[in-house]
C-alpha positions as CSV (number, residue, x, y, z in Angstrom):
1,X,-51.6,-3.8,-32.3
2,X,-53.4,-5.4,-29.4
3,X,-55.9,-7.7,-31.0
4,X,-58.3,-10.4,-30.0
5,X,-57.6,-14.0,-31.1
6,X,-61.2,-14.1,-32.2
7,X,-61.8,-10.7,-33.7
8,X,-64.5,-12.1,-36.1
9,X,-66.5,-13.6,-33.2
10,X,-66.3,-10.5,-31.1
11,X,-67.3,-8.3,-33.9
12,X,-70.3,-10.4,-34.8
13,X,-71.5,-10.3,-31.2
14,X,-71.0,-6.5,-31.1
15,X,-73.1,-6.1,-34.2
16,X,-75.7,-8.6,-33.0
17,X,-76.1,-6.7,-29.7
18,X,-76.9,-3.4,-31.3
19,X,-80.1,-4.7,-33.1
20,X,-83.5,-5.1,-31.5
21,X,-85.8,-8.0,-32.6
22,X,-88.8,-5.7,-33.0
23,X,-86.8,-3.6,-35.5
24,X,-86.5,-6.7,-37.7
25,X,-90.1,-7.9,-37.4
26,X,-89.4,-10.6,-34.9
27,X,-91.6,-11.3,-31.9
28,X,-90.3,-10.1,-28.5
29,X,-90.9,-12.2,-25.4
30,X,-92.2,-10.3,-22.3
31,X,-89.6,-9.5,-19.6
32,X,-86.7,-10.2,-22.1
33,X,-83.4,-9.6,-20.4
34,X,-80.8,-10.1,-23.2
35,X,-80.0,-7.0,-25.2
36,X,-80.0,-7.1,-29.0
37,X,-80.6,-10.2,-31.0
38,X,-79.9,-13.6,-29.6
39,X,-78.0,-16.3,-31.6
40,X,-81.2,-18.1,-32.6
41,X,-82.8,-14.9,-33.9
42,X,-79.7,-14.0,-36.0
43,X,-79.4,-17.6,-37.3
44,X,-83.0,-17.5,-38.4
45,X,-82.6,-14.2,-40.2
46,X,-79.4,-15.4,-41.9
47,X,-80.8,-18.8,-42.8
48,X,-78.2,-20.8,-41.0
49,X,-77.8,-23.2,-38.1
50,X,-77.6,-21.7,-34.6
51,X,-74.9,-24.2,-33.8
52,X,-72.8,-22.9,-36.7
53,X,-73.3,-19.3,-35.5
54,X,-72.1,-20.4,-32.1
55,X,-69.0,-21.9,-33.7
56,X,-68.3,-18.7,-35.6
57,X,-68.6,-16.5,-32.5
58,X,-66.5,-18.8,-30.4
59,X,-63.7,-19.0,-33.0
60,X,-64.2,-22.7,-33.7
61,X,-65.3,-22.1,-37.3
62,X,-63.1,-19.4,-38.8
63,X,-63.5,-20.0,-42.6
64,X,-67.1,-19.1,-43.4
65,X,-68.0,-19.1,-47.0
66,X,-68.8,-16.0,-49.1
67,X,-72.5,-17.0,-49.0
68,X,-72.6,-17.2,-45.2
69,X,-70.9,-13.9,-44.9
70,X,-73.3,-12.2,-47.3
71,X,-76.3,-13.7,-45.4
72,X,-74.9,-12.4,-42.1
73,X,-74.2,-9.0,-43.6
74,X,-77.9,-8.7,-44.8
75,X,-79.3,-10.0,-41.5
76,X,-77.1,-7.6,-39.4
77,X,-78.0,-4.7,-41.7
78,X,-74.3,-3.8,-42.2
79,X,-73.2,-0.8,-44.0
80,X,-71.0,-1.2,-47.1
81,X,-67.9,-0.4,-45.0
82,X,-68.9,-2.9,-42.3
83,X,-69.7,-5.6,-44.9
84,X,-66.2,-5.3,-46.4
85,X,-64.7,-5.4,-42.9
86,X,-66.6,-8.6,-42.1
87,X,-65.3,-10.3,-45.2
88,X,-61.7,-9.3,-44.4
89,X,-62.0,-10.5,-40.8
90,X,-63.1,-13.9,-42.2
91,X,-60.1,-14.1,-44.5
92,X,-62.1,-13.5,-47.6
93,X,-60.7,-11.2,-50.3
94,X,-62.3,-7.7,-50.3
95,X,-62.5,-5.8,-53.7
96,X,-59.6,-3.4,-54.3
97,X,-57.3,-4.6,-51.5
98,X,-53.8,-3.3,-51.9
99,X,-50.8,-1.9,-50.2
100,X,-50.8,1.6,-48.7
101,X,-49.5,4.0,-51.3
102,X,-46.3,5.9,-50.7
103,X,-46.5,8.1,-53.8
104,X,-48.4,11.2,-54.7
105,X,-49.8,11.0,-58.2
106,X,-49.2,14.0,-60.5
107,X,-53.0,14.4,-61.0
108,X,-53.6,14.7,-57.2
109,X,-50.7,17.1,-56.9
110,X,-52.1,19.3,-59.7
111,X,-55.6,19.2,-58.1
112,X,-54.4,20.5,-54.8
113,X,-52.1,23.1,-56.4
114,X,-55.1,24.5,-58.3
115,X,-57.0,24.9,-55.0
116,X,-54.6,27.6,-54.1
117,X,-57.4,29.9,-52.7
118,X,-58.4,27.2,-50.1
119,X,-56.5,25.4,-47.4
120,X,-55.9,21.9,-48.8
121,X,-53.8,18.9,-47.9
122,X,-53.3,15.3,-48.8
123,X,-53.3,12.5,-46.1
124,X,-52.6,8.8,-46.4
125,X,-54.9,6.3,-44.7
126,X,-53.0,6.4,-41.5
127,X,-53.9,10.2,-41.4
128,X,-50.3,11.3,-41.9
129,X,-49.9,14.4,-44.1
130,X,-48.4,13.7,-47.5
131,X,-48.6,17.2,-49.0
132,X,-50.3,20.5,-48.5
133,X,-50.5,23.9,-50.1
134,X,-49.4,27.3,-48.7
135,X,-52.9,28.2,-47.6
136,X,-53.0,25.1,-45.4
137,X,-49.7,26.1,-43.7
138,X,-51.0,29.6,-43.2
139,X,-54.4,28.7,-41.9
140,X,-53.6,25.6,-39.9
141,X,-49.9,25.2,-39.4
142,X,-46.9,23.9,-41.4
143,X,-46.6,20.1,-40.6
144,X,-42.9,20.3,-41.1
145,X,-42.6,22.4,-37.9
146,X,-43.7,19.3,-35.9
147,X,-42.0,16.0,-35.1
148,X,-43.2,13.2,-37.4
149,X,-45.6,11.5,-35.0
150,X,-47.2,14.8,-34.0
151,X,-48.1,15.4,-37.6
152,X,-50.6,12.6,-37.5
153,X,-54.2,13.8,-37.2
154,X,-55.4,10.9,-35.0
155,X,-52.4,11.1,-32.7
156,X,-52.8,14.8,-32.2
157,X,-56.5,14.4,-31.3
158,X,-56.1,11.6,-28.8
159,X,-53.0,12.8,-26.9
160,X,-54.5,16.3,-26.7
161,X,-51.8,18.2,-28.5
162,X,-52.5,22.0,-29.1
163,X,-54.8,22.7,-32.1
164,X,-56.3,25.8,-33.8
165,X,-59.6,23.9,-34.3
166,X,-62.3,24.8,-31.7
167,X,-64.9,22.2,-31.0
168,X,-67.6,21.7,-28.4
169,X,-67.5,18.5,-26.4
170,X,-70.1,16.9,-28.6
171,X,-68.3,17.9,-31.8
172,X,-65.0,16.5,-30.4
173,X,-66.7,13.3,-29.6
174,X,-68.2,13.0,-33.2
175,X,-64.8,13.8,-34.7
176,X,-63.0,11.1,-32.5
177,X,-65.7,8.5,-33.3
178,X,-65.3,9.2,-37.1
179,X,-61.5,9.0,-37.0
180,X,-61.5,5.7,-35.0
181,X,-64.1,4.2,-37.3
182,X,-62.0,5.2,-40.3
183,X,-58.9,3.7,-38.8
184,X,-60.8,0.5,-38.0
185,X,-61.9,0.3,-41.7
186,X,-58.3,0.9,-42.9
187,X,-56.9,-1.7,-40.5
188,X,-59.2,-4.3,-42.2
189,X,-57.9,-3.2,-45.7
190,X,-54.3,-3.2,-44.7
191,X,-53.8,-5.7,-41.9
192,X,-50.1,-6.1,-42.5
193,X,-49.1,-2.5,-42.7
194,X,-46.5,-1.8,-39.9
195,X,-47.1,1.9,-39.9
196,X,-50.8,1.5,-39.4
197,X,-50.6,-1.3,-36.8
198,X,-47.9,0.6,-34.9
199,X,-50.0,3.8,-34.8
200,X,-53.1,1.9,-33.5
201,X,-51.0,0.0,-30.9
202,X,-49.5,3.3,-29.7
203,X,-52.9,4.9,-29.5
204,X,-54.4,2.0,-27.6
205,X,-51.6,2.4,-25.0
206,X,-51.6,6.2,-24.9
207,X,-55.3,7.1,-24.9
208,X,-58.2,5.6,-22.9
209,X,-60.6,7.5,-25.1
210,X,-59.2,5.8,-28.2
211,X,-59.2,2.4,-26.5
212,X,-62.9,2.8,-25.6
213,X,-63.9,3.8,-29.1
214,X,-61.8,1.1,-30.7
215,X,-63.5,-1.6,-28.7
216,X,-66.9,-0.6,-30.2
217,X,-65.6,-2.0,-33.5
218,X,-67.5,0.6,-35.5
219,X,-66.4,0.9,-39.1
220,X,-66.8,4.0,-41.2
221,X,-65.3,6.8,-43.2
222,X,-64.3,10.3,-42.0
223,X,-65.5,12.4,-44.9
224,X,-66.8,15.8,-43.7
225,X,-67.1,18.2,-40.7
226,X,-67.9,21.8,-40.0
227,X,-64.9,23.4,-38.2
228,X,-64.2,26.6,-36.3
229,X,-60.5,27.6,-36.6
230,X,-59.0,30.0,-34.2
231,X,-56.5,31.8,-36.4
232,X,-53.9,33.9,-34.4
233,X,-54.3,36.9,-36.8
234,X,-57.7,36.5,-38.5
235,X,-59.7,35.3,-35.5
236,X,-62.4,32.7,-35.7
237,X,-62.9,31.1,-39.2
238,X,-66.0,29.1,-39.9
239,X,-65.2,26.5,-42.6
240,X,-66.6,23.3,-44.1
241,X,-64.1,20.5,-44.2
242,X,-64.7,18.1,-47.1
243,X,-62.5,15.0,-47.6
244,X,-62.3,13.4,-51.0
245,X,-60.8,9.9,-51.3
246,X,-58.8,8.8,-54.4
247,X,-59.8,5.2,-54.6
248,X,-56.8,4.1,-56.7
249,X,-54.2,5.3,-54.1
250,X,-56.5,5.6,-51.1
251,X,-55.3,9.1,-50.4
252,X,-57.5,11.7,-48.7
253,X,-57.7,15.2,-50.1
254,X,-58.8,17.5,-47.3
255,X,-60.2,20.9,-48.3
256,X,-61.5,23.8,-46.2
257,X,-64.0,26.3,-47.7
258,X,-66.1,29.1,-46.3
259,X,-69.6,30.1,-47.3
260,X,-69.5,32.7,-50.1
261,X,-69.8,36.3,-48.9
262,X,-69.2,35.3,-45.3
263,X,-66.7,37.0,-43.0
264,X,-64.6,33.8,-43.0
265,X,-64.6,33.8,-46.9
266,X,-63.3,37.3,-46.9
267,X,-60.6,36.4,-44.3
268,X,-59.5,33.4,-46.5
269,X,-59.3,35.8,-49.5
270,X,-56.9,38.0,-47.5
271,X,-54.8,35.1,-46.4
272,X,-54.6,33.8,-50.0
273,X,-53.5,37.2,-51.3
274,X,-50.7,37.1,-48.7
275,X,-49.5,33.7,-49.8
276,X,-46.8,34.1,-52.4
277,X,-45.9,30.4,-52.6
278,X,-48.4,28.7,-54.9
279,X,-46.7,25.3,-55.4
280,X,-47.4,22.3,-53.3
281,X,-45.3,21.5,-50.2
282,X,-44.7,17.8,-49.7
283,X,-42.6,15.8,-47.3
284,X,-39.0,15.3,-48.4
285,X,-39.3,11.5,-48.8
286,X,-42.4,11.7,-51.0
287,X,-42.2,11.7,-54.7
288,X,-44.6,12.2,-57.6
289,X,-46.0,9.2,-59.6
290,X,-47.8,9.1,-62.8
């Protein structure tokens, strides 16, 4: 992955630039040219020396204490995900840090199997599919029909591979922003994972759109979206996509549902009736785990 030698400093500057002094109750000088907070303003809000903040942003002080990081997070009004990312960039342990799971727990398998009336799939934090039910294959596509890299949700989006999901330009932009922020968050939790770093490196090289969004350093979670699916037989399906995260294994359970009584709900009922396979389909190298 192409990374800055001073990721902490560049991220702090990015977060500082997005805040305005008046939003934080600070006086604003007339004809001010600089955007966002300047270093003195942030240092004042965080209760630290401006000189130390300069050292942090320039990479000359790269081991800030937990107390300093907490003060910066409060002053910058960081979200929970951004706060955790800040700690990891500074080399401080983040709660729950672990290796990317390569197993599918029996409880998650059972959950998705019991969602047989809805398209449902399990993804890892790299957005590779781990397992899916027959409804997912029937409504979206069977991932096993694609080469391994082309199964990845982020890769498909940013190299413009064919999809049954229909989005407006604004919706596509929101989806891409959410996926990139999610990958940025995951890269902080799993900085040494070769699969994740390799994916991000390839996306940075292959997609100018991904590179532009990655450089914003936004951190977040992709957790829901309304989607229109252009099914070859059933036509347009309007569904809600909800993504549930299993915190122990950091897997994402993706489920599509339609509003009760809607045309799309009736279409999904017809599709479910046609699916004779009710067990979960998972990749050959994946196994269950208690």
